[in-house]
PDB file with SEQRES, HELIX, SHEET and CRYST1 records, atoms N, CA, C and O in Angstrom:
SEQRES   1 A   70  MET SER LYS ILE LYS ARG LEU SER ALA VAL ILE ALA ASP          
SEQRES   2 A   70  LYS GLY HIS ASP ARG GLU ARG ASN HIS VAL LEU VAL ARG          
SEQRES   3 A   70  GLN LYS LEU GLY GLY TYR SER ILE ILE PRO ALA ARG ASN          
SEQRES   4 A   70  VAL ASN VAL LEU VAL TRP LYS THR HIS GLY ARG TYR ARG          
SEQRES   5 A   70  LYS LYS MET LYS GLN GLY TYR HIS LYS SER LEU PHE HIS          
SEQRES   6 A   70  GLN ARG ASN ARG ASN                                          
HELIX    1 AA1 LYS A   14  HIS A   16  5                                   3    
HELIX    2 AA2 GLU A   19  VAL A   23  1                                   5    
HELIX    3 AA3 LEU A   24  LYS A   28  3                                   5    
HELIX    4 AA4 VAL A   44  LYS A   46  5                                   3    
HELIX    5 AA5 ARG A   50  GLN A   57  1                                   8    
HELIX    6 AA6 LYS A   61  PHE A   64  1                                   4    
HELIX    7 AA7 ARG A   67  ARG A   69  5                                   3    
SHEET    1 AA1 2 ALA A   9  ILE A  11  0                                        
SHEET    2 AA1 2 TYR A  32  ILE A  34  1                                        
CRYST1    1.000    1.000    1.000  90.00  90.00  90.00 P 1           1          
ATOM      1  N   MET A   1     100.148  -0.201 239.083  1.00  0.00           N  
ATOM      2  CA  MET A   1      99.930  -1.563 239.500  1.00  0.00           C  
ATOM      3  C   MET A   1      99.244  -2.365 238.399  1.00  0.00           C  
ATOM      4  O   MET A   1      99.558  -3.539 238.201  1.00  0.00           O  
ATOM      5  N   SER A   2      98.310  -1.741 237.683  1.00  0.00           N  
ATOM      6  CA  SER A   2      97.569  -2.479 236.658  1.00  0.00           C  
ATOM      7  C   SER A   2      98.455  -2.897 235.496  1.00  0.00           C  
ATOM      8  O   SER A   2      98.088  -3.806 234.752  1.00  0.00           O  
ATOM      9  N   LYS A   3      99.611  -2.263 235.315  1.00  0.00           N  
ATOM     10  CA  LYS A   3     100.521  -2.654 234.249  1.00  0.00           C  
ATOM     11  C   LYS A   3     101.284  -3.923 234.613  1.00  0.00           C  
ATOM     12  O   LYS A   3     101.721  -4.658 233.728  1.00  0.00           O  
ATOM     13  N   ILE A   4     101.448  -4.183 235.904  1.00  0.00           N  
ATOM     14  CA  ILE A   4     102.166  -5.364 236.368  1.00  0.00           C  
ATOM     15  C   ILE A   4     101.238  -6.576 236.444  1.00  0.00           C  
ATOM     16  O   ILE A   4     101.585  -7.664 235.983  1.00  0.00           O  
ATOM     17  N   LYS A   5     100.062  -6.379 237.028  1.00  0.00           N  
ATOM     18  CA  LYS A   5      99.121  -7.479 237.224  1.00  0.00           C  
ATOM     19  C   LYS A   5      97.701  -6.968 237.007  1.00  0.00           C  
ATOM     20  O   LYS A   5      97.378  -5.841 237.381  1.00  0.00           O  
ATOM     21  N   ARG A   6      96.865  -7.791 236.406  1.00  0.00           N  
ATOM     22  CA  ARG A   6      95.477  -7.404 236.163  1.00  0.00           C  
ATOM     23  C   ARG A   6      94.738  -7.297 237.493  1.00  0.00           C  
ATOM     24  O   ARG A   6      94.848  -8.176 238.347  1.00  0.00           O  
ATOM     25  N   LEU A   7      93.986  -6.214 237.659  1.00  0.00           N  
ATOM     26  CA  LEU A   7      93.246  -5.986 238.892  1.00  0.00           C  
ATOM     27  C   LEU A   7      91.872  -6.625 238.797  1.00  0.00           C  
ATOM     28  O   LEU A   7      91.153  -6.406 237.822  1.00  0.00           O  
ATOM     29  N   SER A   8      91.499  -7.410 239.795  1.00  0.00           N  
ATOM     30  CA  SER A   8      90.170  -8.001 239.792  1.00  0.00           C  
ATOM     31  C   SER A   8      89.200  -7.144 240.602  1.00  0.00           C  
ATOM     32  O   SER A   8      88.020  -7.056 240.264  1.00  0.00           O  
ATOM     33  N   ALA A   9      89.689  -6.516 241.664  1.00  0.00           N  
ATOM     34  CA  ALA A   9      88.845  -5.651 242.489  1.00  0.00           C  
ATOM     35  C   ALA A   9      89.678  -4.501 243.041  1.00  0.00           C  
ATOM     36  O   ALA A   9      90.825  -4.680 243.451  1.00  0.00           O  
ATOM     37  N   VAL A  10      89.083  -3.340 243.039  1.00  0.00           N  
ATOM     38  CA  VAL A  10      89.708  -2.160 243.634  1.00  0.00           C  
ATOM     39  C   VAL A  10      88.771  -1.679 244.732  1.00  0.00           C  
ATOM     40  O   VAL A  10      87.596  -1.403 244.488  1.00  0.00           O  
ATOM     41  N   ILE A  11      89.306  -1.585 245.940  1.00  0.00           N  
ATOM     42  CA  ILE A  11      88.501  -1.224 247.093  1.00  0.00           C  
ATOM     43  C   ILE A  11      89.046   0.072 247.673  1.00  0.00           C  
ATOM     44  O   ILE A  11      90.240   0.186 247.953  1.00  0.00           O  
ATOM     45  N   ALA A  12      88.160   1.049 247.850  1.00  0.00           N  
ATOM     46  CA  ALA A  12      88.567   2.340 248.397  1.00  0.00           C  
ATOM     47  C   ALA A  12      87.523   2.817 249.392  1.00  0.00           C  
ATOM     48  O   ALA A  12      86.404   2.305 249.420  1.00  0.00           O  
ATOM     49  N   ASP A  13      87.887   3.794 250.206  1.00  0.00           N  
ATOM     50  CA  ASP A  13      86.936   4.312 251.180  1.00  0.00           C  
ATOM     51  C   ASP A  13      86.092   5.423 250.561  1.00  0.00           C  
ATOM     52  O   ASP A  13      86.244   5.749 249.383  1.00  0.00           O  
ATOM     53  N   LYS A  14      85.197   6.001 251.371  1.00  0.00           N  
ATOM     54  CA  LYS A  14      84.228   6.981 250.894  1.00  0.00           C  
ATOM     55  C   LYS A  14      84.854   8.248 250.321  1.00  0.00           C  
ATOM     56  O   LYS A  14      84.212   8.944 249.535  1.00  0.00           O  
ATOM     57  N   GLY A  15      86.052   8.552 250.685  1.00  0.00           N  
ATOM     58  CA  GLY A  15      86.706   9.754 250.198  1.00  0.00           C  
ATOM     59  C   GLY A  15      86.998   9.726 248.704  1.00  0.00           C  
ATOM     60  O   GLY A  15      87.251  10.771 248.105  1.00  0.00           O  
ATOM     61  N   HIS A  16      86.968   8.552 248.102  1.00  0.00           N  
ATOM     62  CA  HIS A  16      87.261   8.402 246.672  1.00  0.00           C  
ATOM     63  C   HIS A  16      85.999   8.168 245.850  1.00  0.00           C  
ATOM     64  O   HIS A  16      86.075   7.685 244.720  1.00  0.00           O  
ATOM     65  N   ASP A  17      84.845   8.505 246.407  1.00  0.00           N  
ATOM     66  CA  ASP A  17      83.564   8.285 245.754  1.00  0.00           C  
ATOM     67  C   ASP A  17      83.327   9.329 244.663  1.00  0.00           C  
ATOM     68  O   ASP A  17      82.781  10.401 244.923  1.00  0.00           O  
ATOM     69  N   ARG A  18      83.745   9.000 243.444  1.00  0.00           N  
ATOM     70  CA  ARG A  18      83.486   9.811 242.253  1.00  0.00           C  
ATOM     71  C   ARG A  18      83.178   8.851 241.125  1.00  0.00           C  
ATOM     72  O   ARG A  18      83.738   7.756 241.057  1.00  0.00           O  
ATOM     73  N   GLU A  19      82.305   9.256 240.259  1.00  0.00           N  
ATOM     74  CA  GLU A  19      81.927   8.394 239.140  1.00  0.00           C  
ATOM     75  C   GLU A  19      83.123   8.093 238.250  1.00  0.00           C  
ATOM     76  O   GLU A  19      83.244   6.984 237.730  1.00  0.00           O  
ATOM     77  N   ARG A  20      84.003   9.062 238.073  1.00  0.00           N  
ATOM     78  CA  ARG A  20      85.138   8.817 237.183  1.00  0.00           C  
ATOM     79  C   ARG A  20      86.110   7.778 237.752  1.00  0.00           C  
ATOM     80  O   ARG A  20      86.809   7.117 236.984  1.00  0.00           O  
ATOM     81  N   ASN A  21      86.170   7.620 239.066  1.00  0.00           N  
ATOM     82  CA  ASN A  21      86.990   6.554 239.654  1.00  0.00           C  
ATOM     83  C   ASN A  21      86.405   5.179 239.328  1.00  0.00           C  
ATOM     84  O   ASN A  21      87.140   4.242 239.016  1.00  0.00           O  
ATOM     85  N   HIS A  22      85.076   5.067 239.403  1.00  0.00           N  
ATOM     86  CA  HIS A  22      84.414   3.810 239.051  1.00  0.00           C  
ATOM     87  C   HIS A  22      84.616   3.491 237.570  1.00  0.00           C  
ATOM     88  O   HIS A  22      84.892   2.347 237.208  1.00  0.00           O  
ATOM     89  N   VAL A  23      84.479   4.504 236.721  1.00  0.00           N  
ATOM     90  CA  VAL A  23      84.637   4.307 235.280  1.00  0.00           C  
ATOM     91  C   VAL A  23      86.064   3.864 234.956  1.00  0.00           C  
ATOM     92  O   VAL A  23      86.263   2.972 234.132  1.00  0.00           O  
ATOM     93  N   LEU A  24      87.038   4.472 235.589  1.00  0.00           N  
ATOM     94  CA  LEU A  24      88.433   4.096 235.367  1.00  0.00           C  
ATOM     95  C   LEU A  24      88.672   2.634 235.689  1.00  0.00           C  
ATOM     96  O   LEU A  24      89.265   1.903 234.896  1.00  0.00           O  
ATOM     97  N   VAL A  25      88.211   2.211 236.850  1.00  0.00           N  
ATOM     98  CA  VAL A  25      88.450   0.836 237.289  1.00  0.00           C  
ATOM     99  C   VAL A  25      87.660  -0.158 236.448  1.00  0.00           C  
ATOM    100  O   VAL A  25      88.211  -1.159 235.992  1.00  0.00           O  
ATOM    101  N   ARG A  26      86.385   0.108 236.243  1.00  0.00           N  
ATOM    102  CA  ARG A  26      85.526  -0.875 235.585  1.00  0.00           C  
ATOM    103  C   ARG A  26      85.699  -0.925 234.079  1.00  0.00           C  
ATOM    104  O   ARG A  26      85.710  -2.013 233.505  1.00  0.00           O  
ATOM    105  N   GLN A  27      85.833   0.204 233.430  1.00  0.00           N  
ATOM    106  CA  GLN A  27      85.873   0.201 231.971  1.00  0.00           C  
ATOM    107  C   GLN A  27      87.293   0.174 231.413  1.00  0.00           C  
ATOM    108  O   GLN A  27      87.550  -0.508 230.421  1.00  0.00           O  
ATOM    109  N   LYS A  28      88.197   0.889 232.019  1.00  0.00           N  
ATOM    110  CA  LYS A  28      89.546   0.967 231.464  1.00  0.00           C  
ATOM    111  C   LYS A  28      90.483  -0.102 232.020  1.00  0.00           C  
ATOM    112  O   LYS A  28      91.318  -0.632 231.287  1.00  0.00           O  
ATOM    113  N   LEU A  29      90.353  -0.424 233.310  1.00  0.00           N  
ATOM    114  CA  LEU A  29      91.241  -1.433 233.905  1.00  0.00           C  
ATOM    115  C   LEU A  29      90.617  -2.826 233.937  1.00  0.00           C  
ATOM    116  O   LEU A  29      91.319  -3.811 234.169  1.00  0.00           O  
ATOM    117  N   GLY A  30      89.324  -2.918 233.710  1.00  0.00           N  
ATOM    118  CA  GLY A  30      88.653  -4.212 233.660  1.00  0.00           C  
ATOM    119  C   GLY A  30      88.452  -4.872 234.998  1.00  0.00           C  
ATOM    120  O   GLY A  30      88.353  -6.098 235.064  1.00  0.00           O  
ATOM    121  N   GLY A  31      88.388  -4.110 236.063  1.00  0.00           N  
ATOM    122  CA  GLY A  31      88.192  -4.669 237.395  1.00  0.00           C  
ATOM    123  C   GLY A  31      86.828  -4.333 237.958  1.00  0.00           C  
ATOM    124  O   GLY A  31      85.972  -3.781 237.266  1.00  0.00           O  
ATOM    125  N   TYR A  32      86.637  -4.671 239.220  1.00  0.00           N  
ATOM    126  CA  TYR A  32      85.392  -4.389 239.932  1.00  0.00           C  
ATOM    127  C   TYR A  32      85.707  -3.383 241.029  1.00  0.00           C  
ATOM    128  O   TYR A  32      86.602  -3.615 241.842  1.00  0.00           O  
ATOM    129  N   SER A  33      84.991  -2.283 241.062  1.00  0.00           N  
ATOM    130  CA  SER A  33      85.267  -1.241 242.061  1.00  0.00           C  
ATOM    131  C   SER A  33      84.253  -1.312 243.192  1.00  0.00           C  
ATOM    132  O   SER A  33      83.051  -1.453 242.970  1.00  0.00           O  
ATOM    133  N   ILE A  34      84.770  -1.211 244.412  1.00  0.00           N  
ATOM    134  CA  ILE A  34      83.917  -1.108 245.588  1.00  0.00           C  
ATOM    135  C   ILE A  34      84.323   0.176 246.308  1.00  0.00           C  
ATOM    136  O   ILE A  34      85.318   0.222 247.032  1.00  0.00           O  
ATOM    137  N   ILE A  35      83.525   1.207 246.087  1.00  0.00           N  
ATOM    138  CA  ILE A  35      83.744   2.500 246.723  1.00  0.00           C  
ATOM    139  C   ILE A  35      82.380   2.952 247.242  1.00  0.00           C  
ATOM    140  O   ILE A  35      81.549   3.377 246.439  1.00  0.00           O  
ATOM    141  N   PRO A  36      82.111   2.880 248.536  1.00  0.00           N  
ATOM    142  CA  PRO A  36      80.806   3.245 249.064  1.00  0.00           C  
ATOM    143  C   PRO A  36      80.485   4.729 248.831  1.00  0.00           C  
ATOM    144  O   PRO A  36      81.384   5.554 248.664  1.00  0.00           O  
ATOM    145  N   ALA A  37      79.216   5.040 248.822  1.00  0.00           N  
ATOM    146  CA  ALA A  37      78.760   6.414 248.621  1.00  0.00           C  
ATOM    147  C   ALA A  37      79.038   7.258 249.864  1.00  0.00           C  
ATOM    148  O   ALA A  37      78.904   6.787 250.994  1.00  0.00           O  
ATOM    149  N   ARG A  38      79.421   8.500 249.636  1.00  0.00           N  
ATOM    150  CA  ARG A  38      79.681   9.420 250.744  1.00  0.00           C  
ATOM    151  C   ARG A  38      78.410   9.771 251.492  1.00  0.00           C  
ATOM    152  O   ARG A  38      78.355   9.681 252.719  1.00  0.00           O  
ATOM    153  N   ASN A  39      77.385  10.172 250.748  1.00  0.00           N  
ATOM    154  CA  ASN A  39      76.139  10.629 251.364  1.00  0.00           C  
ATOM    155  C   ASN A  39      75.115   9.501 251.356  1.00  0.00           C  
ATOM    156  O   ASN A  39      74.432   9.273 250.357  1.00  0.00           O  
ATOM    157  N   VAL A  40      75.020   8.806 252.471  1.00  0.00           N  
ATOM    158  CA  VAL A  40      74.109   7.662 252.539  1.00  0.00           C  
ATOM    159  C   VAL A  40      72.656   8.100 252.653  1.00  0.00           C  
ATOM    160  O   VAL A  40      71.758   7.301 252.385  1.00  0.00           O  
ATOM    161  N   ASN A  41      72.402   9.330 253.037  1.00  0.00           N  
ATOM    162  CA  ASN A  41      71.034   9.812 253.200  1.00  0.00           C  
ATOM    163  C   ASN A  41      70.389  10.249 251.888  1.00  0.00           C  
ATOM    164  O   ASN A  41      69.171  10.427 251.840  1.00  0.00           O  
ATOM    165  N   VAL A  42      71.165  10.426 250.833  1.00  0.00           N  
ATOM    166  CA  VAL A  42      70.624  10.812 249.533  1.00  0.00           C  
ATOM    167  C   VAL A  42      70.013   9.579 248.879  1.00  0.00           C  
ATOM    168  O   VAL A  42      70.605   8.500 248.892  1.00  0.00           O  
ATOM    169  N   LEU A  43      68.821   9.750 248.308  1.00  0.00           N  
ATOM    170  CA  LEU A  43      68.134   8.633 247.674  1.00  0.00           C  
ATOM    171  C   LEU A  43      68.868   8.177 246.420  1.00  0.00           C  
ATOM    172  O   LEU A  43      69.611   8.945 245.807  1.00  0.00           O  
ATOM    173  N   VAL A  44      68.651   6.916 246.045  1.00  0.00           N  
ATOM    174  CA  VAL A  44      69.352   6.335 244.900  1.00  0.00           C  
ATOM    175  C   VAL A  44      69.018   7.099 243.621  1.00  0.00           C  
ATOM    176  O   VAL A  44      69.911   7.362 242.816  1.00  0.00           O  
ATOM    177  N   TRP A  45      67.764   7.455 243.423  1.00  0.00           N  
ATOM    178  CA  TRP A  45      67.379   8.113 242.176  1.00  0.00           C  
ATOM    179  C   TRP A  45      67.911   9.534 242.077  1.00  0.00           C  
ATOM    180  O   TRP A  45      67.907  10.109 240.989  1.00  0.00           O  
ATOM    181  N   LYS A  46      68.369  10.117 243.180  1.00  0.00           N  
ATOM    182  CA  LYS A  46      68.975  11.444 243.142  1.00  0.00           C  
ATOM    183  C   LYS A  46      70.493  11.385 242.986  1.00  0.00           C  
ATOM    184  O   LYS A  46      71.133  12.418 242.785  1.00  0.00           O  
ATOM    185  N   THR A  47      71.066  10.209 243.075  1.00  0.00           N  
ATOM    186  CA  THR A  47      72.506  10.030 242.943  1.00  0.00           C  
ATOM    187  C   THR A  47      72.888  10.044 241.468  1.00  0.00           C  
ATOM    188  O   THR A  47      72.218   9.416 240.648  1.00  0.00           O  
ATOM    189  N   HIS A  48      73.953  10.750 241.128  1.00  0.00           N  
ATOM    190  CA  HIS A  48      74.404  10.832 239.747  1.00  0.00           C  
ATOM    191  C   HIS A  48      75.419   9.738 239.459  1.00  0.00           C  
ATOM    192  O   HIS A  48      76.274   9.438 240.292  1.00  0.00           O  
ATOM    193  N   GLY A  49      75.321   9.150 238.288  1.00  0.00           N  
ATOM    194  CA  GLY A  49      76.297   8.152 237.856  1.00  0.00           C  
ATOM    195  C   GLY A  49      75.790   6.731 237.992  1.00  0.00           C  
ATOM    196  O   GLY A  49      75.182   6.357 238.995  1.00  0.00           O  
ATOM    197  N   ARG A  50      76.052   5.959 236.969  1.00  0.00           N  
ATOM    198  CA  ARG A  50      75.607   4.572 236.904  1.00  0.00           C  
ATOM    199  C   ARG A  50      76.219   3.709 238.001  1.00  0.00           C  
ATOM    200  O   ARG A  50      75.507   2.971 238.682  1.00  0.00           O  
ATOM    201  N   TYR A  51      77.534   3.800 238.175  1.00  0.00           N  
ATOM    202  CA  TYR A  51      78.216   2.941 239.138  1.00  0.00           C  
ATOM    203  C   TYR A  51      77.999   3.408 240.573  1.00  0.00           C  
ATOM    204  O   TYR A  51      77.975   2.595 241.497  1.00  0.00           O  
ATOM    205  N   ARG A  52      77.843   4.699 240.759  1.00  0.00           N  
ATOM    206  CA  ARG A  52      77.547   5.206 242.102  1.00  0.00           C  
ATOM    207  C   ARG A  52      76.172   4.730 242.558  1.00  0.00           C  
ATOM    208  O   ARG A  52      75.983   4.427 243.737  1.00  0.00           O  
ATOM    209  N   LYS A  53      75.217   4.659 241.646  1.00  0.00           N  
ATOM    210  CA  LYS A  53      73.892   4.146 241.989  1.00  0.00           C  
ATOM    211  C   LYS A  53      73.976   2.671 242.375  1.00  0.00           C  
ATOM    212  O   LYS A  53      73.288   2.224 243.292  1.00  0.00           O  
ATOM    213  N   LYS A  54      74.822   1.918 241.669  1.00  0.00           N  
ATOM    214  CA  LYS A  54      75.001   0.500 242.007  1.00  0.00           C  
ATOM    215  C   LYS A  54      75.585   0.338 243.409  1.00  0.00           C  
ATOM    216  O   LYS A  54      75.203  -0.579 244.136  1.00  0.00           O  
ATOM    217  N   MET A  55      76.502   1.215 243.789  1.00  0.00           N  
ATOM    218  CA  MET A  55      77.080   1.150 245.132  1.00  0.00           C  
ATOM    219  C   MET A  55      76.036   1.496 246.187  1.00  0.00           C  
ATOM    220  O   MET A  55      76.062   0.942 247.286  1.00  0.00           O  
ATOM    221  N   LYS A  56      75.122   2.403 245.870  1.00  0.00           N  
ATOM    222  CA  LYS A  56      74.042   2.751 246.794  1.00  0.00           C  
ATOM    223  C   LYS A  56      73.105   1.572 247.013  1.00  0.00           C  
ATOM    224  O   LYS A  56      72.581   1.377 248.110  1.00  0.00           O  
ATOM    225  N   GLN A  57      72.900   0.785 245.955  1.00  0.00           N  
ATOM    226  CA  GLN A  57      71.981  -0.347 246.050  1.00  0.00           C  
ATOM    227  C   GLN A  57      72.585  -1.510 246.822  1.00  0.00           C  
ATOM    228  O   GLN A  57      71.855  -2.375 247.305  1.00  0.00           O  
ATOM    229  N   GLY A  58      73.902  -1.542 246.944  1.00  0.00           N  
ATOM    230  CA  GLY A  58      74.544  -2.579 247.741  1.00  0.00           C  
ATOM    231  C   GLY A  58      75.862  -3.020 247.141  1.00  0.00           C  
ATOM    232  O   GLY A  58      76.076  -2.905 245.934  1.00  0.00           O  
ATOM    233  N   TYR A  59      76.741  -3.523 247.984  1.00  0.00           N  
ATOM    234  CA  TYR A  59      78.039  -4.033 247.570  1.00  0.00           C  
ATOM    235  C   TYR A  59      78.458  -5.126 248.540  1.00  0.00           C  
ATOM    236  O   TYR A  59      77.822  -5.325 249.575  1.00  0.00           O  
ATOM    237  N   HIS A  60      79.507  -5.820 248.210  1.00  0.00           N  
ATOM    238  CA  HIS A  60      80.001  -6.953 248.995  1.00  0.00           C  
ATOM    239  C   HIS A  60      80.692  -6.420 250.254  1.00  0.00           C  
ATOM    240  O   HIS A  60      81.862  -6.041 250.205  1.00  0.00           O  
ATOM    241  N   LYS A  61      79.983  -6.390 251.366  1.00  0.00           N  
ATOM    242  CA  LYS A  61      80.485  -5.772 252.596  1.00  0.00           C  
ATOM    243  C   LYS A  61      81.696  -6.510 253.178  1.00  0.00           C  
ATOM    244  O   LYS A  61      82.619  -5.871 253.683  1.00  0.00           O  
ATOM    245  N   SER A  62      81.705  -7.835 253.113  1.00  0.00           N  
ATOM    246  CA  SER A  62      82.839  -8.567 253.688  1.00  0.00           C  
ATOM    247  C   SER A  62      84.110  -8.344 252.870  1.00  0.00           C  
ATOM    248  O   SER A  62      85.205  -8.327 253.432  1.00  0.00           O  
ATOM    249  N   LEU A  63      83.985  -8.174 251.560  1.00  0.00           N  
ATOM    250  CA  LEU A  63      85.140  -7.861 250.722  1.00  0.00           C  
ATOM    251  C   LEU A  63      85.618  -6.439 250.991  1.00  0.00           C  
ATOM    252  O   LEU A  63      86.822  -6.183 251.010  1.00  0.00           O  
ATOM    253  N   PHE A  64      84.684  -5.512 251.200  1.00  0.00           N  
ATOM    254  CA  PHE A  64      85.060  -4.120 251.469  1.00  0.00           C  
ATOM    255  C   PHE A  64      85.869  -4.003 252.764  1.00  0.00           C  
ATOM    256  O   PHE A  64      86.808  -3.211 252.833  1.00  0.00           O  
ATOM    257  N   HIS A  65      85.521  -4.768 253.771  1.00  0.00           N  
ATOM    258  CA  HIS A  65      86.230  -4.678 255.051  1.00  0.00           C  
ATOM    259  C   HIS A  65      87.616  -5.336 255.041  1.00  0.00           C  
ATOM    260  O   HIS A  65      88.313  -5.324 256.055  1.00  0.00           O  
ATOM    261  N   GLN A  66      88.014  -5.906 253.908  1.00  0.00           N  
ATOM    262  CA  GLN A  66      89.356  -6.457 253.760  1.00  0.00           C  
ATOM    263  C   GLN A  66      90.323  -5.438 253.177  1.00  0.00           C  
ATOM    264  O   GLN A  66      91.476  -5.779 252.916  1.00  0.00           O  
ATOM    265  N   ARG A  67      89.886  -4.183 252.961  1.00  0.00           N  
ATOM    266  CA  ARG A  67      90.714  -3.182 252.282  1.00  0.00           C  
ATOM    267  C   ARG A  67      91.977  -2.830 253.051  1.00  0.00           C  
ATOM    268  O   ARG A  67      92.957  -2.399 252.443  1.00  0.00           O  
ATOM    269  N   ASN A  68      91.987  -2.999 254.366  1.00  0.00           N  
ATOM    270  CA  ASN A  68      93.182  -2.646 255.136  1.00  0.00           C  
ATOM    271  C   ASN A  68      94.296  -3.698 255.007  1.00  0.00           C  
ATOM    272  O   ASN A  68      95.390  -3.477 255.527  1.00  0.00           O  
ATOM    273  N   ARG A  69      94.064  -4.801 254.351  1.00  0.00           N  
ATOM    274  CA  ARG A  69      95.096  -5.827 254.174  1.00  0.00           C  
ATOM    275  C   ARG A  69      96.023  -5.549 253.013  1.00  0.00           C  
ATOM    276  O   ARG A  69      97.057  -6.201 252.868  1.00  0.00           O  
ATOM    277  N   ASN A  70      95.657  -4.575 252.176  1.00  0.00           N  
ATOM    278  CA  ASN A  70      96.480  -4.270 250.997  1.00  0.00           C  
ATOM    279  C   ASN A  70      97.782  -3.616 251.362  1.00  0.00           C  
ATOM    280  O   ASN A  70      98.582  -3.299 250.482  1.00  0.00           O  
TER     281      ASN A  70                                                      
END                                                                             
């Protein structure tokens, strides 16, 4: 899809929560990734990965709930 049109945001559910997915979207495709953390009970400072920590601190909830329209 990214070869046809530039992606501005990639939204996925908790099952795709890996740092390498965030890195792919943000650094290689130039978009914004919204993938919530799987383990919400783990503290932010114990979470590995720069982008995963950002998702723990918060994300655009109304944009995330539009993922089923794709």
